[in-house]
Backbone as CSV, one residue per row, in Angstrom:
resi,resn,N_x,N_y,N_z,CA_x,CA_y,CA_z,C_x,C_y,C_z
1,UNK,61.663,74.828,107.439,61.479,73.996,106.760,59.982,73.375,107.501
2,UNK,59.062,73.405,107.003,57.943,73.286,107.532,57.526,71.086,107.797
3,UNK,56.699,70.784,107.944,56.414,69.314,108.052,56.122,69.020,107.318
4,UNK,55.892,69.440,106.205,55.830,68.530,104.976,57.114,68.499,104.150
5,UNK,57.867,69.094,104.724,59.207,68.941,103.931,59.444,70.527,103.082
6,UNK,58.447,71.110,102.887,58.957,71.836,101.824,59.682,73.106,102.422
7,UNK,59.545,74.396,101.769,60.311,75.448,102.099,59.897,75.956,102.559
8,UNK,59.569,77.216,103.800,58.521,78.184,103.637,59.229,79.617,103.374
9,UNK,58.877,80.592,102.587,59.320,81.657,102.145,58.869,83.129,102.683
10,UNK,59.922,83.684,103.926,59.283,84.831,104.634,59.598,86.270,104.196
11,UNK,58.913,86.815,104.283,59.270,88.534,103.652,58.571,89.618,104.525
12,UNK,59.024,90.714,104.605,58.561,91.569,104.976,57.976,93.026,104.572
13,UNK,58.729,92.645,102.893,58.722,93.347,101.956,58.507,93.299,100.588
14,UNK,57.516,92.309,100.276,57.441,91.971,98.999,56.982,92.793,97.954
15,UNK,56.468,93.883,97.779,56.297,94.521,96.669,56.532,96.243,97.129
16,UNK,56.902,96.551,98.347,57.276,97.785,98.977,58.086,98.301,97.928
17,UNK,59.482,97.908,97.353,60.352,98.789,96.886,60.137,98.779,95.591
18,UNK,59.382,97.965,94.676,59.251,98.562,93.186,58.740,97.191,92.952
19,UNK,57.247,97.631,91.789,56.553,96.769,91.412,56.898,95.667,90.997
20,UNK,57.742,95.379,90.180,58.416,94.079,89.315,58.625,93.187,90.753
21,UNK,59.067,93.481,92.006,59.538,92.357,93.366,58.525,91.690,93.072
22,UNK,57.008,91.839,92.990,55.967,90.647,92.451,55.960,89.974,91.727
23,UNK,56.496,90.189,90.704,56.579,88.941,89.607,58.134,88.390,90.051
24,UNK,58.863,88.477,90.507,60.243,88.110,91.144,60.092,86.896,92.012
25,UNK,59.005,87.173,92.731,58.070,86.377,93.590,57.341,85.674,93.313
26,UNK,56.789,85.566,92.465,55.862,85.000,91.204,57.002,84.136,90.584
27,UNK,57.934,84.163,90.151,58.641,83.798,89.150,59.686,82.361,90.194
28,UNK,59.376,83.194,91.185,60.444,81.820,92.303,59.381,80.999,93.138
29,UNK,57.927,81.508,93.578,57.011,80.608,93.789,56.189,79.942,92.879
30,UNK,56.051,80.410,91.869,54.718,79.768,90.900,55.629,79.998,89.859
31,UNK,56.446,79.445,89.077,57.106,79.469,87.706,56.258,78.557,87.070
32,UNK,55.679,77.548,87.636,54.807,76.567,86.675,53.639,77.568,86.506
33,UNK,52.794,77.718,87.297,51.841,78.838,86.948,52.176,79.808,85.899
34,UNK,53.192,80.479,85.814,53.478,81.694,84.895,53.341,81.024,83.714
35,UNK,54.586,80.020,83.629,54.465,79.338,82.074,53.018,79.240,81.388
36,UNK,52.006,78.431,82.607,50.923,77.764,82.284,50.265,79.236,81.708
37,UNK,50.076,80.373,82.022,49.238,81.212,81.904,50.270,82.332,80.583
38,UNK,51.734,81.936,80.443,52.149,82.642,79.680,52.598,84.455,79.825
39,UNK,52.804,84.207,81.265,53.167,85.141,81.847,54.596,85.073,82.585
40,UNK,55.381,84.177,82.393,56.678,83.692,82.915,57.726,84.961,82.209
41,UNK,57.800,85.475,81.294,58.476,86.395,80.715,58.271,88.233,81.657
42,UNK,58.794,88.970,82.351,58.439,89.851,82.625,57.931,91.179,81.699
43,UNK,57.910,91.133,80.229,57.608,91.745,79.584,56.019,91.309,79.470
44,UNK,55.509,89.694,79.630,54.527,89.729,79.169,53.482,90.346,80.409
45,UNK,54.609,89.511,81.770,53.986,89.772,83.115,53.244,91.315,83.195
46,UNK,54.231,92.298,82.807,54.296,93.705,83.048,53.022,94.149,82.069
47,UNK,53.165,93.563,81.152,51.844,94.294,80.305,50.539,93.546,80.654
48,UNK,50.161,92.605,81.135,48.704,92.182,81.897,48.877,93.244,83.243
49,UNK,49.601,93.085,84.033,49.218,93.286,85.383,50.054,94.661,85.518
50,UNK,50.483,95.469,84.907,51.073,97.075,85.192,50.998,97.754,83.686
51,UNK,51.086,98.974,84.175,50.971,100.404,82.922,52.752,101.246,83.521
52,UNK,53.518,101.333,82.588,54.643,101.518,82.267,54.771,103.453,81.600
53,UNK,55.630,104.468,82.380,55.368,105.313,82.278,56.749,106.128,82.517
54,UNK,56.956,106.999,80.948,58.388,107.102,81.235,58.420,109.064,81.644
55,UNK,59.439,109.189,82.104,59.414,110.428,82.922,60.591,111.056,82.957
56,UNK,60.757,112.457,83.317,62.154,113.008,83.369,62.448,112.919,84.802
57,UNK,63.926,112.321,85.106,64.179,112.221,86.293,65.401,112.608,86.930
58,UNK,65.954,112.949,87.997,67.168,113.640,88.212,68.117,112.121,87.964
59,UNK,69.813,112.497,88.047,70.117,111.294,87.634,70.742,110.966,88.943
60,UNK,70.999,109.306,89.406,71.267,108.965,90.483,72.551,109.868,91.488
61,UNK,73.453,110.209,90.754,74.011,111.417,91.073,74.248,112.835,91.177
62,UNK,73.383,113.128,90.830,72.410,114.613,91.122,73.135,115.542,90.306
63,UNK,73.868,114.820,89.388,74.564,115.877,88.319,73.628,116.453,87.021
64,UNK,72.408,115.724,86.675,71.558,116.167,85.654,70.156,115.502,86.008
65,UNK,69.968,115.345,84.661,68.586,114.702,84.354,68.662,113.429,83.671
66,UNK,67.754,112.626,82.876,68.011,111.575,82.762,66.344,111.271,82.348
67,UNK,65.647,110.567,80.886,64.492,109.439,81.138,64.490,107.997,81.589
68,UNK,63.591,108.272,82.184,63.486,106.984,82.993,61.970,106.191,82.772
69,UNK,61.947,105.013,82.604,60.778,104.234,82.608,60.315,103.480,83.822
70,UNK,59.389,103.627,84.327,59.114,102.666,85.558,57.409,102.471,85.530
71,UNK,57.393,101.323,86.577,55.716,100.884,86.399,55.009,102.365,87.548
72,UNK,54.232,102.645,86.790,52.991,103.520,87.478,52.165,103.362,88.109
73,UNK,51.180,101.839,87.637,50.395,101.356,88.574,50.022,100.090,88.468
74,UNK,49.064,99.356,88.673,48.919,98.086,88.486,47.720,97.816,88.094
75,UNK,46.988,97.065,86.707,46.081,96.932,86.115,45.821,95.470,86.563
76,UNK,44.543,94.992,86.295,44.254,93.577,86.606,44.377,92.759,88.073
77,UNK,44.403,93.976,89.246,45.121,93.571,90.327,44.363,92.532,91.067
78,UNK,42.570,92.521,90.961,42.368,91.295,91.527,42.732,90.205,91.495
79,UNK,43.014,89.988,90.099,43.461,88.872,89.617,45.206,88.484,90.211
80,UNK,45.424,89.357,89.751,47.078,89.139,90.016,46.723,88.565,92.065
81,UNK,46.408,90.072,92.666,46.282,89.252,94.318,45.508,87.765,94.124
82,UNK,44.968,87.380,93.534,44.149,86.025,93.413,45.532,84.911,93.428
83,UNK,46.040,85.299,92.543,47.042,84.202,92.025,48.375,84.062,93.064
84,UNK,48.648,85.368,93.695,49.774,85.599,94.566,49.714,85.117,95.823
85,UNK,47.949,85.197,96.257,47.163,84.789,97.784,47.362,82.634,97.477
86,UNK,47.563,82.476,96.519,47.917,80.899,95.876,48.931,80.130,96.835
87,UNK,49.894,81.015,97.122,51.271,80.896,97.633,51.763,81.754,99.036
88,UNK,50.724,83.171,99.425,51.092,84.320,100.406,50.042,84.269,101.178
89,UNK,50.449,84.828,102.362,49.888,84.382,103.579,50.293,86.158,103.776
90,UNK,49.410,86.834,103.331,49.402,88.059,103.540,48.707,88.762,104.549
91,UNK,49.454,89.844,105.092,49.448,90.314,106.661,49.813,91.936,106.645
92,UNK,49.041,92.299,106.929,49.200,94.092,106.921,49.176,94.550,107.874
93,UNK,49.994,95.607,108.449,50.085,96.074,109.754,48.720,96.099,110.487
94,UNK,47.428,96.679,109.949,46.482,96.399,110.825,45.903,95.442,110.903
95,UNK,46.181,94.184,110.248,45.912,92.905,110.948,46.805,92.657,111.722
96,UNK,48.176,92.574,111.666,49.109,92.279,113.196,48.868,93.134,114.306
97,UNK,48.685,94.442,114.393,48.652,95.153,115.531,49.503,95.517,116.400
98,UNK,50.931,95.483,115.670,51.652,95.837,116.477,51.918,96.715,117.114
99,UNK,52.745,97.113,118.326,53.148,98.344,118.988,54.401,99.152,117.893
100,UNK,53.946,100.183,117.822,54.767,101.312,117.268,55.202,102.183,117.907
101,UNK,56.437,102.957,117.920,56.732,104.048,118.793,56.002,105.160,118.640
102,UNK,55.718,105.975,119.265,54.785,107.082,118.928,56.306,108.411,118.475
103,UNK,56.042,109.026,117.400,56.827,110.027,117.093,56.727,111.331,118.084
104,UNK,57.759,111.898,118.950,57.482,113.778,119.055,56.516,114.511,117.841
105,UNK,55.496,115.058,118.764,55.079,115.764,117.573,54.534,115.282,116.786
106,UNK,53.867,114.015,116.685,53.366,113.228,115.709,53.572,113.033,114.078
107,UNK,54.914,114.058,113.953,55.575,113.816,112.920,56.920,113.694,112.737
108,UNK,57.590,113.880,111.771,59.117,113.507,111.581,59.760,114.922,111.599
109,UNK,60.919,114.499,112.460,61.808,115.716,112.239,63.142,115.720,111.545
110,UNK,63.376,116.617,110.669,64.058,116.784,109.569,65.389,117.233,110.133
111,UNK,66.171,117.164,110.195,67.654,117.727,110.586,68.649,118.098,109.037
112,UNK,68.963,119.086,108.842,69.700,119.457,107.239,70.825,119.323,108.141
113,UNK,71.464,119.023,107.740,73.411,119.543,107.755,74.055,119.559,106.523
114,UNK,74.949,120.400,106.693,75.897,120.605,105.199,76.840,119.530,104.816
115,UNK,76.828,119.478,103.628,78.345,118.955,103.240,79.514,118.572,103.814
116,UNK,80.124,118.020,104.243,81.301,118.378,104.853,82.364,118.233,102.839
117,UNK,83.718,118.865,103.235,84.266,119.173,101.914,84.563,117.880,101.426
118,UNK,84.906,116.753,102.809,85.434,115.161,102.154,83.678,114.788,101.896
119,UNK,82.811,115.208,102.049,81.753,114.770,101.692,81.648,115.204,100.138
120,UNK,81.972,116.484,99.790,81.602,116.932,98.555,82.571,116.404,97.371
121,UNK,83.860,116.282,98.187,85.110,115.650,97.011,84.088,114.148,96.613
122,UNK,83.475,113.394,97.570,83.074,112.277,96.976,81.978,112.013,96.356
123,UNK,81.077,113.182,96.470,80.120,113.709,95.472,80.326,113.648,93.838
124,UNK,81.564,114.670,94.162,82.178,114.870,92.584,83.075,113.765,91.973
125,UNK,83.595,112.380,92.803,83.952,111.605,92.145,82.954,110.555,91.750
126,UNK,81.690,111.023,92.720,80.470,109.572,92.635,79.504,110.103,90.720
127,UNK,80.129,111.689,90.712,79.519,112.266,88.941,80.268,111.746,88.304
128,UNK,81.692,111.564,88.277,82.614,111.145,87.083,82.144,109.890,86.937
129,UNK,82.450,109.107,88.423,81.934,107.871,87.950,80.846,106.975,87.158
130,UNK,79.795,108.219,87.392,78.371,107.804,86.803,78.671,108.151,85.472
131,UNK,79.782,109.245,85.261,79.651,109.030,83.736,80.342,107.836,82.874
132,UNK,81.278,107.538,83.675,82.242,106.781,82.771,81.112,105.631,82.589
133,UNK,80.255,105.395,83.679,79.525,103.994,83.832,78.565,103.969,82.723
134,UNK,77.831,105.501,82.264,76.615,105.350,81.607,77.467,105.566,80.566
135,UNK,78.704,105.880,80.007,79.163,105.602,78.508,80.203,104.413,78.616
136,UNK,79.868,103.794,79.657,80.257,102.336,79.298,81.944,102.319,79.245
137,UNK,82.662,102.930,79.875,84.056,103.176,79.931,84.848,102.646,81.001
138,UNK,83.928,102.000,81.580,84.241,101.031,83.043,83.389,99.644,82.858
139,UNK,83.988,98.680,83.264,83.478,97.142,83.165,82.001,97.377,84.307
140,UNK,81.400,96.726,83.907,80.208,96.466,84.584,80.362,95.331,85.811
141,UNK,81.389,94.560,85.622,81.799,94.094,86.760,82.757,94.804,87.930
142,UNK,83.558,95.655,87.705,84.378,96.668,88.329,83.488,97.628,88.986
143,UNK,82.596,98.740,88.107,81.675,99.478,88.758,80.595,99.580,87.840
144,UNK,79.278,100.173,89.018,77.965,99.793,88.492,76.984,100.980,89.003
145,UNK,76.189,101.337,88.572,75.079,102.478,89.155,74.393,101.973,90.300
146,UNK,74.719,100.323,90.466,74.204,100.276,91.712,75.091,100.606,93.171
147,UNK,76.094,99.662,92.415,77.126,100.182,93.620,77.301,101.426,93.526
148,UNK,77.746,102.509,92.961,77.586,104.031,93.381,76.768,104.256,93.926
149,UNK,75.159,104.129,94.012,74.448,104.709,94.244,74.176,103.870,95.536
150,UNK,74.843,102.797,95.945,75.098,101.816,97.443,75.862,102.920,98.449
151,UNK,77.036,103.120,97.727,78.173,103.793,98.299,77.480,105.451,98.754
152,UNK,76.893,106.459,97.585,76.343,107.087,98.199,75.530,107.290,99.435
153,UNK,74.442,106.088,99.608,74.156,106.231,100.090,74.684,106.156,101.844
154,UNK,75.524,105.255,101.820,76.439,104.868,103.128,77.032,106.621,103.094
155,UNK,77.381,106.747,102.522,78.359,107.919,102.172,77.536,109.449,102.682
156,UNK,76.630,109.533,103.039,75.519,110.307,103.485,74.746,110.018,105.241
157,UNK,75.433,109.100,105.122,74.828,108.173,106.860,76.206,109.086,107.158
158,UNK,77.310,108.258,106.908,78.922,108.441,107.194,79.689,107.878,106.680
159,UNK,80.549,108.706,106.293,81.376,108.839,105.244,82.524,107.727,105.361
160,UNK,83.004,107.329,106.977,83.550,106.328,107.460,83.191,104.862,106.815
161,UNK,81.540,104.898,106.261,81.403,103.550,105.829,81.711,103.205,104.359
162,UNK,82.229,104.048,103.565,82.902,104.348,102.368,84.091,104.141,102.514
163,UNK,84.408,105.308,103.349,86.130,105.373,103.299,86.765,105.673,104.416
164,UNK,87.439,104.243,104.733,88.063,104.136,106.137,89.033,105.117,106.847
165,UNK,89.780,105.716,105.762,90.945,106.772,105.960,89.930,108.026,106.032
166,UNK,88.519,108.361,105.931,87.979,109.846,106.209,88.280,110.198,107.143
167,UNK,88.704,111.752,107.096,89.807,112.491,108.352,88.591,112.596,109.326
């Protein structure tokens, strides 16, 4: 809480994951302004500030391809940032000048490893689950793509994060 009794909202990544995150931030912090401007629905906001394109992408479980629509770029960015700066104190990495560790050889090193038999079995299960989810065979409260992709990411780091009895 600040001295005026209001809430201080902090985040390090307001729009780095998806363009719609700034809309969510504005809905939370600037709902009255969005309503006044007729931008309180995502479709209106997106039509004003973004361009959506459709493209063929690999499915989350890696078993095929699907058409996906995503924000491709912003429009009217100065106006959007002017609105957002009414509630945001934006600090970039350059402005903060924080120390960052140096990478050996000044670039990332990628280490590729093969799937274990257990990981391959899990990937096959992810493909089956994804098909059931896509075909509405399973209730979304029981299993869904967000849960599946989260488990796949965990499994790629260490199968024990998903399955306690991993051999």
